[in-house]
N, C-alpha and C positions, 0 to 999 in steps of 0.2 A: 083876453090879454091882461097880464098883470102889469101894474104900474109901479116902478121903483124910483124913489127919490133919493139921490145921492147928495149928501151934505159934506162940507169940509174938504180938505185937500186929499182926497183918496186917489190913488194911482189909477190912471186911465187904463194901463195895461192890466191892472188887477181886476178891473170890472169888465174886461173885454168879454168874459164868459156871459155876463148879463146882456151886453150889447148884441152878442151873437145869437141869443136865445130867441126862437121864433115866437114864443108866447110871452115875451117881456118887452116893455117899453121903458127906457131909462131916461130920466131927466136929472140934470145936475144943477143945483142952485146953492151957491155958497154965500155965507154971510147973512142969512135971513135972521130977523129978530124972532122972539117967541111968538109975538102977535102975528107976524107975517107967515110963520110956519103953521100956526093954528088956522089961519084963513084958507090954507090950501091942502092941509094934510088929509082931509076926508077923501081925496081923490086917489090916494095911494095905498097899495097893498103891502109895500115894504119900504123901510127907511134905513139908509146906510149912513153912519156917522163915524167920526174919529172922536177926539177928546174935546173939540171946541164946542160942538152943539150940545146943549143941555136938553135932554128929552124928558120933559116934566110931565106931571100928572095932567096938567091942563092940555098939553099937546095930545096925550094919548086919549083923553076924554073926547077930543074933537076928531080923533082918527077912527072913524066908524068902520072903515074897511081894513085897517092895519092888522096884518097877521104876524109880522116879524120886524124887529129892530136889530140890525147888524152893526156890531162895533168892530171896525177894522183895527184890531189890536187886542190887548189882554184886558186892561182895566175897564170896568163898566160903572165907575163912580158917577159919571155924568148921565146915567139912565136910571129913572125911578123904577126899580125892579118890582116893588110891591104893587105899584099902579099897573104895571104891565101884566103881572100875574093875575090880578083881579079881573082884567079885561081879556084874558086869554091870549095875550100877545107874547109870542116867544122872543126872548132876547138871546142873541148868540154873540160869541166873540171868536177870536182866532188865537188860541193859546199856543199853537205849534209854529207859527210863522217866523218867530225870532230865534228858533232853536239853534240853527247853524250860526247865525250872526253872533249870538252870545257865546257859543262854543268857541268860535274862532277868536273873538276878543279875549277870551280866557287864555288861549294859547299865546296870543300876542303879548298879553300882560305877563304870562309865565316866562316867555323868552326875554322880555324887557327886564324883568326883575332878576333873571339869571345872569344877564350880561350888562346890566346898568345902562341900557341904551339911551333913555332920555337924559340921564345925567351926563353921559359921555358926549352926546350931541350938544348939550348946553355949553359945556366947556370948550368944545371944538369951535363952535361958531363964535364963542367969546374970545377966540384967539389963543387958547391954550392947547398944546399938543401933548396931552397927558395919557400915556399908555399904561403906566405902572399902577395908577389908582384903580383902573377898571378891569381887574382880573376876575373873570366870571367863573361859572361852573357849567358843565354840560348836563343836558337832560338824560342822556343815555345812561342806563343802569341805575338811575336814581329812583327812589320810591315816591310815587304820587298818591296822596290820600285824597279821596273825593268824598265829601259829605253831601249826600243827596244824589241818588242814582236814578233820577227820573229821565226825561227826554234829554235835557242838556248835559247832565252828569254822565249819562251813557255815551253820548257823542264825544265828550271829552275823553272818556276812557278809551274809546276806539282809537283816537288819534294819539293818545299817550302810548298805547301799545306799539304803534308804528314807529314812534320815536325811541323805542327800546326801553321804555320805563316799566317798572313794576308797579302795579296799581292795586291799592287797597280801597275798597268801597264800603261806605256805611249808608244805610237807608232803612228806616223802620219796616219797609215792605220788601226789602231785598232778601230773597231766600238763597240758600247755598246753591240750589240747582240753577237759578237764574244767574247768579254770580259766576258760576262755572261756565255757563254758556257764553258770557261776554268776556271771559278771561280775566275776571277780577277776583281777588281774594277778599272774602267777607271779613269785616272787622268792626270793632266798636269805635266810638269817638275817641276814647282814651288810647286804644291800640293805635289808631291813626296818628294821634298826637305824639306818641312815643316812637313810632317807627318811620314816619314820613320825612322826606327831604323837602317836598313841596306839598302844600295843602291848599285845595280849592274847595269852595262851598257852593252848592247848588240846591239848597233847600228853600222852601218858602219861609217867610218870617211868621212864626206862630209862637204861642206861649211856650211850646216845647223846644223850639229852635232858637229863641232869643238868647244871645250870649252862649250859644252851645260851645263856642270856643272862648274861654275866659281864663282867669288866672290859674285855676287848677290844671287846665290843659296846657297852658304855656309852661308850667313847672315840669310837665312830663316831657317836653320836647327836647330833642337833641340840638346842640349848638349849631347854628347855621341854617336852620329851617327857613323856608320862604313861604309867604302866605298870599293867596289871591282871593279877592271877593268881587265877582261880577254878578252877584245874585241880588241880595237885599241888604241894605244897611241895618245893623242891629244883630245880625247872626254872629258876628265877631265883636267882642267887647273892645271898642276902639282904644279906650284908655289903658286897658290891660296890654294891648298890642304895643302901644308906645313904650310902656314899661319894659316889655320883653325885648324890644329893640335896644333900648338904652342899657339893659343888662347884658346884652350880647347873645341872647338866646336866638332871636330872630335876626337873620342877616338882611332881610328886605321884605317889602310888602307892596302889593299893587291892588288898589281899590278903585272900582268904577262906581261904587255906591257908598252912601253915608247914612248914618242914623238920622241926621237932619239934612235935608237937601233944599237949597244949596247950603253947604257948610258955612258956618260963620267965619269971618276973616281971620280970627285968632285960632282956628282949629289946628291942633298940633300936627295933623297930617300935611298941612299945606306948606310948612317950612322945614320938614324933615327930609334930609337928603337921601334917606334910605326907603322912602315911601313914594311910589308912583301913583298919581291920581288922575282920573279922567271924569268928565261930567255926565255919568250915567249914559254911556254910549252903546249899551248892550244890543239894542234893536236898531241902531242907527246905521243901516245899510240900505242901499237902493233895493237889493233883493228882498230884504226882510219886509220893507214897506209894501213891495209888490205882493209878497207871499201872503201877508195878512189880508190884503184886499182880495186875492184869489180865493183864499180859504173861506172868507165870509161870504163871498159871492156864491160859491158852491153850496154852502149851507142854506143861503136864502133861496136858491133854486129848489133845493130839496123840500124846504118847508112849503113854498108856494105850490109845489106839485104834490103835496101830501106824501112825500117819500121819507124814509128814515133819515134822521139827523142826529148829531152827537154833541155839538159844542154849545148847547143851550145853557144859560146860566139862571134860568128860572123854571117854574113848573108849567108844563103844558096843561090845557084844560082837562078837568076831571068831571065826570057826570055829577050833577048836583046831589043826587041821592047818595052817591058814594062819598062825596065831599062832606055832606052833613054828618055822616056816620063816623068818618075818620078824622075830621079836622080837630076834634078835641084831643086826639092822641098824637098829633104831629109833634107838638112841643115835647111831650113825654118821650116819644120815640127818639128824637134827636138827643135829648139829655141822657137817655140810657146809653146811646152810642158814645157820646162824649165821655160818660163815666167809665164804661168798660174799656174804652180805648186808651185811657190813661192808667189803667191798672196793670197792664201786661208789659212784659219785656220781650224783645225779639220781633222778627218779621211776622206780621199777621198772615196766617195761611187760610183760615176759614172763619166765616161769620155765620152762626146759626141763629135764626130768628124764629121763635116759637110763639104761637098764639093759642089761647084757650078761651072758651066762653063764646059770647055772641059775635066776636070779630071773625070767627071762622066762616061766617056766611057772607062776608064782604070781600071784594077785590082789594087786598091789602097792598098791592104794588106801590101806590103812592106813599103809604106809611113805611114800607121797606126802604124806600129811597131816603127818607128822613133819618132812619136808624143808621144806614150805611154811611150817609153824609156825616153823622155825628162821630162815627168811628174814624173815618178817614181824615176829617178836618183837624184832628189833633196833630197831624203830620204833613198834610198837603194843603197847598194854597188853591183857592178857586174852586173848592168842592161845593157842589150845590145839589139840589134835589132832582135835577135832571141828569147831570153827568156822573153822579155818584156810582151807579152800577157800571157804567163804562170804565171809570177810573179803577174800580175794583177788579174788573176783568183784565185790564191791561197790566195790572200788577199781580196777576195770578192769585187773587184772593177769591176763594170759592164762597158764594153766598147760598145758604141752604134755608129754605122756608118750611116750617113744620106747623101743623094745625091739629088741635084736639078740641072736640066739642064739650069736654068736661073741664071744669075748673073747681077744685076742691074748696077754695076759700074766697075767690073773688069772681065777680060777674065777668070781668075780662082781665086777663093777665098777659102781659107782653114780656117775654124773656129773651135775652140776648147772650149768647155764648160766644166767646172769642177763643180761637185756638191758634197758638204759635207753636214753634218747634219744641219749646221748653215747657209750656204750661197751658192750662185751660181755665178760663175764668167765666163766671156767670153773674148777671145782674137781672133782676126782674122788677117790673113796676106796674102800677095800675092807676086809675083815677078813682079817688074816694069822694063821695058826695060831701060837700062842705069843706074838704081839705085840698082838693085838686090833685096834682101830680105827686105820687109817692113812690119811692124805691122800697120794696117790701122784702127783697132777698138779695144777699150778696154771697155768692158761692153757696155753701150749705147753711148759711146763717140767716135766720129771719130778723128783719129790721123794720123800722118805720122812719123814713128819711125824706125830707123835702129836698129835691135835687136842684139846688141853686147855691151860688156863692162859692166861698172858699171852704173846701172840705178836707179833713185829714182822715185818711183811711189807715188804721193802725192794726197790724196783726200781732197778737201776743199770746202768752200762756195765761190761763185764768188763775191768777194767784192773788191773794189779798194784798192790797196796797198799790197795785200797778196803776189804777185809775188816779189815785192821789199823786203818785210820782209824775205822771204825765201832766196833770193839772198844775202842779207846782212848777215844773220846768217851763211850761208855756207861760204861766203867769210871771215868772221871774224874767222872761224875755219880752214882756209887754204884748203877748198874744192873748187876746181875750176870747174865751170860749163862749159861744152863743148857745149851742145845743150839744148834747152828747147822746149817742145811742150805742148800746153794747149788745153784741150777739154772740151766743155760744151754743154748743150742742150738749154739753154736759159739764158738771162741776170739775174744775181742775184741768180741763183739756184745752184745746186750742180755742181762741176766741178772737173777735174783732171789736174795735170801737170806731165809730165814725163821729167826728166832731165838726161842727161848723164854727168858723172863727170870723171875727170882725175884720181881719185883714190877712194878707198873705203871710205865711210862715217862712222866715228866712231859711236858706239852705243849711246854714250852720246849726240852726235849731233842730231841723229834721235829723241831722247827723247826731246831735246830742240825744234825741229821742231814741234812735236806733241803738245807741250805746247803753240804754237803761237795761237793768236785769229783767229777764223774762219778756222783753220786747223784741219781736222778730223783724218787723219791717214797718216803715212809716212813709206814706206817700201823700203829697198834697195834690188834690184834684180841683180844677177850676171849672165850674159849670155855669 
């Protein structure tokens, strides 16, 4: 018999699966202190929590039988993942349970902003019968732009098609084939900004997606566009949105999320008659709360019974002999993935991981997960070393592993090639005694780079004076260069330079770099 301890206010219906299992005993204890939980946790095989209970290292140290911690929800900030991983305790969450709830809230907000429903309600109950002010627009035949075509974005697209809307979708992992299957036209962020009548965002908040809609995008929009955000605060530049409303570009907006929650009393959204706001209600339905409990209960049963599972957010146990060999490469692998993932444009179709040297004799599956995590984490939220392969598969990203026993220059070399529809890029790295992690090749160019901090990857023609022009431009904009590496295949041909800088380079400075003679491209990478 497995013993499961349920903490916090988890839905009884959601854990019915556990109650019905013949090999499981469920006990529910709410409101225990850390010391009280430590005193009893050694008796349990599984622990289920929401956000109230803090699952600390002390608790897991005392949990001698604990195999799994289940979080009935998405966030796992209240669980010490590192401590769990060290002890071989699997931590799982329920990332799919709120999909429909958030999708339906998005449509409620879209309808509300199209017809000014909250504003009309407020006037009507206040005693004003005002029909002329609230002339809205129909959704039928309008173009909906969806930024982020994951679970929620795809569900929004399905419903929009039923409403008779034309849908343009953007997602870094959305291919033309998949877009065609779900009836969505594939577009870029700027194409959506220019063409859409309604825009809704469903991306995670990452360095790549922060302020993905900002002043440059609002300047492209046609007059009368309406904006919805039920995803994460910060994806849309809030102050730029207010300016776009005041200038008449945006007719209205509906936000369930804010960059700072709760918003301060003087936040401009709270007193703007053209902006509808709600207090982060995306997952606040009875069904969603039950669904996350059901999902996590199913996963707990799989883990207790040694069956396959998918929603883990940390690494399952790895044999010690394998761990000792691979662990020094985990950080390098993730950084190689982060690096290459920021260099490409378009939907990722294939990740090719190549090993040469001594690593070919080891089970590299754990290291593969770190590399794929690094690639996907640039665009996806919640990617970890357990679910990375699953997420790649669900997005039709092919992962290919290659091995060679020979390495011409290094004892061990890890190479990562990324293929999109438009291009193919490569980065290779190794561990050097006394120097640690190093990137030693970018595409066809040999380099020697420490993969951390703010990096500028610049493609240019190998002409005299270009390095000086780049240094002068950065210096004049108060961007200090810490290190510089130059790679080329021959005199006068194509070349790259990689700079580490003391701070992030502003977007306008990157644009000025691209405009320099002989300079082809400039990208800032954050590792």
